[in-house]
C-alpha positions in Angstrom: -72.8 107.9 3.1 -71.8 105.0 4.5 -70.0 102.3 3.2 -71.7 98.5 3.2 -68.2 96.7 2.1 -67.4 94.0 4.8 -64.0 93.9 6.4 -61.8 91.4 4.9 -60.5 89.0 7.7 -56.9 87.6 7.5 -56.6 84.2 6.1 -53.9 82.0 7.7 -52.1 79.9 5.2 -52.7 75.8 6.1 -49.9 73.7 4.4 -50.5 71.7 2.0 -51.9 67.7 2.4 -50.1 64.9 1.6 -51.1 61.1 0.7 -50.7 59.1 3.6 -48.3 56.6 2.0 -45.5 59.7 1.4 -45.1 59.6 5.0 -42.9 56.3 4.8 -41.0 57.7 1.8 -39.0 60.3 3.8 -37.6 57.6 6.5 -36.9 55.1 3.5 -34.9 57.6 1.6 -33.2 58.4 4.4 -31.7 55.4 5.5 -31.1 54.4 1.7 -29.1 57.9 1.3 -27.2 57.3 4.7 -26.0 53.4 3.6 -25.3 55.1 0.1 -23.3 57.5 1.6 -21.2 55.3 4.0 -20.5 53.2 1.3 -19.3 56.2 -1.0 -16.9 57.4 1.6 -15.4 53.8 2.2 -14.4 53.3 -0.8 -13.7 56.2 -2.8 -13.8 56.8 -6.5 -17.2 55.4 -7.0 -18.3 58.1 -9.2 -19.4 57.0 -12.7 -19.9 53.2 -11.4 -24.1 53.8 -11.4 -24.4 54.4 -7.7 -27.3 56.8 -6.7 -26.1 60.0 -5.3 -26.7 61.1 -2.0 -28.5 64.3 -3.7 -31.0 62.2 -5.8 -32.6 61.2 -2.7 -33.1 64.0 -0.8 -36.2 64.2 1.6 -38.9 66.6 0.0 -40.2 69.5 2.0 -43.7 69.8 3.0 -44.2 72.2 0.3 -43.4 69.8 -2.0 -46.7 69.1 -4.1 -47.9 65.2 -4.7 -47.0 64.9 -8.3 -43.5 65.7 -7.3 -43.5 63.3 -4.3 -44.9 60.4 -6.5 -42.2 61.1 -9.1 -39.6 60.8 -6.5 -40.8 57.2 -5.6 -38.9 55.2 -8.4 -35.6 57.0 -7.2 -36.1 55.8 -4.1 -36.8 52.3 -4.7 -33.7 52.6 -7.2 -31.8 53.6 -4.2 -33.0 50.9 -2.4 -32.1 47.9 -4.2 -28.3 48.2 -3.9 -29.1 48.7 -0.5 -30.9 45.5 -0.1 -28.3 43.2 -2.1 -25.4 44.5 -0.3 -27.1 45.0 3.3 -24.1 46.3 4.8 -24.5 47.9 8.4 -23.4 51.4 8.4 -19.7 51.8 9.7 -17.9 55.0 10.7 -15.5 56.0 7.9 -12.3 55.1 7.8 -9.1 55.8 6.1 -8.9 54.5 2.5 -6.4 51.4 2.6 -3.2 51.0 0.3 -4.0 49.4 -3.2 -3.1 45.6 -2.7 -0.1 44.1 -4.5 -0.9 41.7 -6.9 -0.5 38.4 -5.7 1.1 35.3 -7.5 -0.7 33.0 -10.1 -2.2 29.9 -8.8 0.1 27.4 -10.7 3.1 29.1 -8.4 1.2 28.4 -5.3 0.6 24.4 -6.2 3.3 22.3 -4.3 6.3 21.4 -6.6 8.9 18.5 -6.7 11.2 21.1 -5.0 13.3 20.2 -2.1 11.6 19.8 1.1 13.5 22.6 2.8 13.1 25.0 -0.1 8.9 24.0 0.1 8.7 24.9 3.9 10.5 28.3 3.1 8.4 29.1 0.5 5.3 28.2 2.5 6.4 30.4 5.5 7.1 33.2 3.6 3.7 33.2 2.0 1.7 32.7 5.3 0.3 36.0 6.2 0.5 35.1 10.3 4.5 34.8 9.9 5.0 38.7 9.5 5.9 39.1 12.8 6.8 35.6 14.3 10.7 34.4 13.7 11.4 32.1 10.8 11.2 28.5 11.4 14.6 26.6 11.5 15.5 25.4 8.0 15.3 21.3 7.7 19.0 20.1 7.1 19.8 19.9 2.9 21.5 16.8 3.3 18.2 14.9 4.4 16.3 16.2 1.9 17.5 14.4 -1.1 17.5 11.2 0.8 14.1 11.6 1.5 13.1 12.0 -2.0 15.0 9.4 -3.1 12.9 6.9 -0.7 10.2 5.0 -2.1 6.9 6.0 -1.0 5.8 2.9 0.7 7.9 0.4 2.9 9.4 -2.5 0.8 8.3 -6.3 1.2 8.4 -7.0 4.7 6.6 -10.6 5.0 8.2 -13.4 3.2 5.1 -13.8 1.0 5.6 -10.3 -0.2 9.6 -10.9 -0.7 8.8 -14.2 -2.8 6.2 -12.0 -5.0 8.8 -9.2 -5.5 11.5 -11.8 -6.3 9.5 -13.8 -8.6 8.1 -10.3 -10.6 11.6 -9.3 -11.0 12.9 -12.8 -12.2 9.9 -12.4 -14.8 11.1 -9.2 -15.8 14.5 -10.6 -16.2 13.5 -13.1 -18.4 11.4 -11.1 -20.5 14.0 -8.7 -21.3 16.7 -11.4 -21.7 18.8 -9.9 -19.0 20.4 -12.9 -17.8 23.8 -14.6 -18.1 24.5 -18.2 -19.8 27.5 -19.7 -19.7 29.4 -21.3 -23.1 27.8 -24.6 -21.9 24.1 -22.9 -21.6 23.9 -23.0 -18.1 21.7 -20.9 -16.6 22.3 -20.5 -12.9 19.1 -18.0 -12.2 16.9 -20.5 -13.6 18.3 -23.2 -11.7 18.1 -21.0 -8.7 14.6 -19.7 -9.2 12.8 -22.5 -11.3 14.5 -26.0 -11.3 15.6 -26.5 -7.8 12.2 -25.0 -6.3 10.3 -27.5 -8.2 12.5 -30.1 -7.2 12.5 -29.2 -3.7 9.0 -30.7 -2.7 9.8 -34.0 -4.1 13.4 -33.7 -2.4 12.0 -33.3 1.2 8.4 -34.4 1.3 8.0 -37.2 -1.3 11.1 -39.1 -1.1 12.4 -37.5 2.6 15.9 -37.6 2.0 18.5 -37.3 4.4 22.0 -36.6 3.6 25.3 -37.9 5.0 28.8 -36.4 5.1 27.9 -33.4 3.1 31.2 -31.7 4.5 33.2 -33.9 2.0 32.3 -31.6 -0.7 35.0 -28.7 -0.8 33.6 -25.5 -0.3 35.4 -24.3 -3.4 37.5 -25.8 -6.2 36.3 -28.5 -8.7 35.6 -31.9 -7.8 34.3 -34.7 -9.3 31.3 -36.7 -7.9 30.5 -40.6 -9.0 27.5 -42.0 -7.9 25.2 -45.2 -8.5 22.6 -45.1 -11.0 18.8 -46.4 -10.8 15.5 -45.1 -11.3 13.5 -47.7 -14.0 11.7 -44.8 -15.7 13.1 -41.8 -14.7 16.8 -41.2 -13.7 15.3 -39.0 -10.7 18.8 -39.7 -8.6 20.4 -37.3 -10.8 18.0 -34.4 -10.3 17.6 -35.2 -6.3 21.5 -35.4 -6.2 21.6 -32.0 -7.4 19.2 -30.3 -5.3 20.9 -31.9 -2.4 24.1 -30.4 -3.3 22.7 -27.1 -3.9 20.6 -27.3 -0.4 23.1 -28.7 1.6 26.4 -27.0 0.8 27.3 -23.8 2.3 27.6 -21.9 -0.8 24.6 -23.1 -2.6 27.0 -24.9 -5.2 25.7 -26.4 -8.5 26.3 -29.6 -9.6 27.5 -29.7 -13.4 26.2 -33.3 -14.2 27.3 -35.3 -17.4 24.5 -36.6 -19.5 24.4 -39.8 -22.1 23.6 -38.8 -26.0 19.8 -39.6 -25.6 19.2 -36.5 -23.0 20.7 -34.3 -25.7 18.8 -35.5 -28.8 15.1 -35.5 -27.3 13.0 -32.7 -28.1 12.2 -30.4 -25.2 14.6 -32.4 -23.0 18.0 -31.2 -24.4 17.2 -27.7 -23.8 16.1 -27.9 -20.4 19.3 -30.1 -19.7 21.7 -27.6 -21.0 20.1 -24.9 -19.1 20.2 -27.0 -15.8 23.8 -27.6 -16.2 24.7 -30.6 -17.8 26.7 -31.5 -20.8 27.4 -34.3 -22.7 29.3 -37.2 -21.2 32.4 -36.8 -22.7 36.3 -36.2 -21.2 36.7 -33.0 -22.9 33.7 -31.1 -21.5 34.5 -32.7 -17.8 38.1 -31.6 -17.9 36.9 -27.8 -18.9 34.3 -27.8 -16.0 36.9 -29.4 -13.6 39.6 -26.9 -14.4 37.1 -23.8 -14.3 36.5 -25.2 -10.5 33.0 -26.8 -10.9 31.5 -30.0 -9.1 30.8 -32.7 -12.0 28.6 -35.3 -11.3 29.0 -38.4 -13.1 26.8 -42.0 -12.8 29.2 -44.3 -14.7 26.4 -47.5 -14.7 24.6 -45.4 -17.6 21.5 -47.2 -18.9 22.6 -50.4 -17.7 22.2 -49.1 -13.9 18.9 -47.6 -14.8 17.3 -50.4 -16.6 18.6 -53.5 -14.6 15.7 -55.7 -13.3 14.1 -55.1 -9.5 16.2 -58.4 -8.8 19.6 -57.3 -9.0 18.8 -53.9 -7.1 21.9 -52.2 -5.4 24.2 -54.2 -7.6 26.6 -52.0 -9.3 27.2 -52.6 -13.2 30.1 -52.4 -15.0 31.8 -48.8 -14.5 32.9 -48.6 -18.1 36.7 -48.2 -19.0 37.3 -45.4 -16.4 36.9 -42.3 -18.3 36.2 -40.3 -15.3 39.0 -41.2 -13.7 41.1 -39.9 -16.4 39.3 -36.5 -16.2 40.1 -36.2 -12.6 43.7 -37.2 -12.9 43.9 -34.4 -15.8 42.6 -31.8 -14.0 44.1 -33.0 -10.6 40.6 -32.6 -8.4 39.5 -35.1 -5.9 37.1 -38.1 -6.7 33.9 -38.5 -4.4 31.6 -41.2 -4.1 28.2 -41.3 -3.6 26.2 -43.7 -2.4 22.2 -43.3 -2.8 19.6 -45.6 -1.5 16.0 -45.7 -2.1 16.2 -44.8 -6.0 16.0 -48.7 -7.0 12.2 -49.0 -5.2 10.6 -45.8 -7.1 10.0 -47.6 -10.1 10.6 -51.4 -9.9 11.6 -52.9 -13.2 9.8 -56.2 -13.7 10.7 -56.5 -17.1 11.8 -54.9 -20.5 9.9 -55.1 -23.9 12.6 -55.2 -26.2 10.5 -54.9 -29.3 9.0 -51.7 -28.1 12.4 -50.6 -27.4 13.8 -51.0 -30.7 10.5 -49.6 -32.5 10.8 -46.5 -30.3 14.7 -46.3 -30.8 15.5 -46.4 -26.7 18.0 -48.5 -24.9 14.7 -50.3 -23.1 11.1 -50.1 -22.5 11.0 -50.7 -18.5 7.6 -52.7 -17.4 6.5 -51.8 -13.8 3.5 -52.6 -11.3 2.2 -49.2 -12.8 3.7 -48.6 -16.1 2.4 -48.7 -18.7 -1.2 -50.2 -17.4 -2.1 -47.1 -15.6 -1.4 -44.7 -18.1 0.4 -41.3 -17.0 -0.6 -42.0 -13.5 1.9 -45.0 -13.7 4.4 -42.5 -14.4 4.1 -41.2 -10.6 7.2 -42.8 -8.5 6.9 -44.7 -5.5 7.5 -42.4 -2.1 10.5 -44.8 -1.2 12.8 -43.3 1.5 16.1 -42.1 0.9 19.7 -41.9 1.8 22.3 -40.1 0.2 26.0 -40.3 1.5 29.1 -38.5 0.2 32.2 -40.3 0.9 35.5 -39.2 2.1 37.1 -38.0 -1.3 39.8 -39.6 -3.2 42.8 -37.4 -4.1 44.5 -37.2 -7.3 46.7 -34.6 -7.2 49.3 -36.5 -6.4 49.9 -38.7 -9.2 50.3 -35.7 -11.6 48.8 -35.3 -15.2 51.0 -37.9 -16.5 49.1 -40.5 -14.5 45.8 -40.2 -16.9 48.1 -41.9 -19.4 48.8 -45.0 -16.8 45.9 -47.5 -17.5 47.1 -49.8 -14.6 46.5 -46.5 -12.3 43.1 -45.6 -14.2 42.0 -49.0 -13.5 43.0 -49.3 -9.6 41.4 -45.8 -9.0 38.1 -46.9 -10.7 37.6 -50.0 -8.5 38.4 -48.5 -5.6 35.7 -45.9 -6.4 33.2 -48.7 -7.4 33.9 -50.6 -4.0 33.5 -47.7 -2.3 30.2 -47.0 -3.3 29.2 -50.9 -3.0 30.1 -51.1 0.6 28.5 -48.0 1.4 25.0 -49.2 0.1 25.2 -52.3 2.0 25.7 -50.4 5.3 22.9 -47.9 4.2 20.4 -50.7 3.3 21.0 -52.3 7.0 20.5 -49.1 8.2 17.1 -48.3 6.4 14.2 -49.8 8.5 12.2 -50.3 5.4 11.4 -49.1 2.4 9.0 -46.4 3.3 11.1 -44.9 6.5 
């Protein structure tokens, strides 16, 4: 009986179908795996640090099912994130680098106030480019301390800067009390920096003072300077003479003036007079100053010379009993006569209010063309032309100390000094063209 069964045809095995989106997965995963493999080979010891192992992103075989491909998609995304953040180019594997030595703290790398040579050597040693280069020659150590001691900026160069620096230094010394005062209260620093500069414009610009015979003042040693006295309201001839001595002598010597009792009993004026170098007009103080080698100035006319009327201008009053000559004889110093022209015209005295003088307890109360009629403005002196002549010194050393006890000798020297000053005043008045020039 013939069989009716049909022969079975051999069936060929077809590969399973995959989704189109899975076709891009093998390329992406291979690229991510290659990047991770390169990073792992470049930096050994990355196990356990969260990197994706190369085996976790292997390419799926054609026989893998669609479910397995879908399950492998998150792993591919996880492997792709570090690659996108780092994004390094694949490089050939290199030999592992040796561990880097720990660097110095940041505080040690900052510049320190060490000498310049040491700082340069440390900088050259830390610089990585100086490994194969010869070391630079160190700076001489002797110059390093000098460079450190120099100020950061240059000192004052212009005259204005020097004046400002000198003024600030003067104020600092006054505040701290770092200045010297002698036994009479004389403050030479105050005279140099305050009093002389304050009167210098009046000496040069207002009165236009001309000084003659300044070489008759000794460069060192004591001397007694005797001058005529005038001024009306202010005895400015003493201050102008002191400025002339300080400004014109080679060593800028100071004139120690002898003043009346009224100067040292007036509030405010007494301490200033002491600091300027003035002292009481007595033989004891004069002899002490002359013995120390100081220049002592005296105006023997006193208040009689200051307050005399304008009609008696340039006529010397009585010189007292010659006490200044006694002091010069005992100290053995020369007497230098001084003649001053111009001081009589700064406040011409037209009269004397004796009643007001007694009420105010002053020697006289002058009435001038401007005072007291113009009030404070009347105190401004007229800008007359001044001449100051220092006469030839009269020597006293050859008389000895015993000559001070001889009244005839004292009277003779006193009269000689007075006549010298009077004759010089007449000569200067003839030379002067007018009161103002």
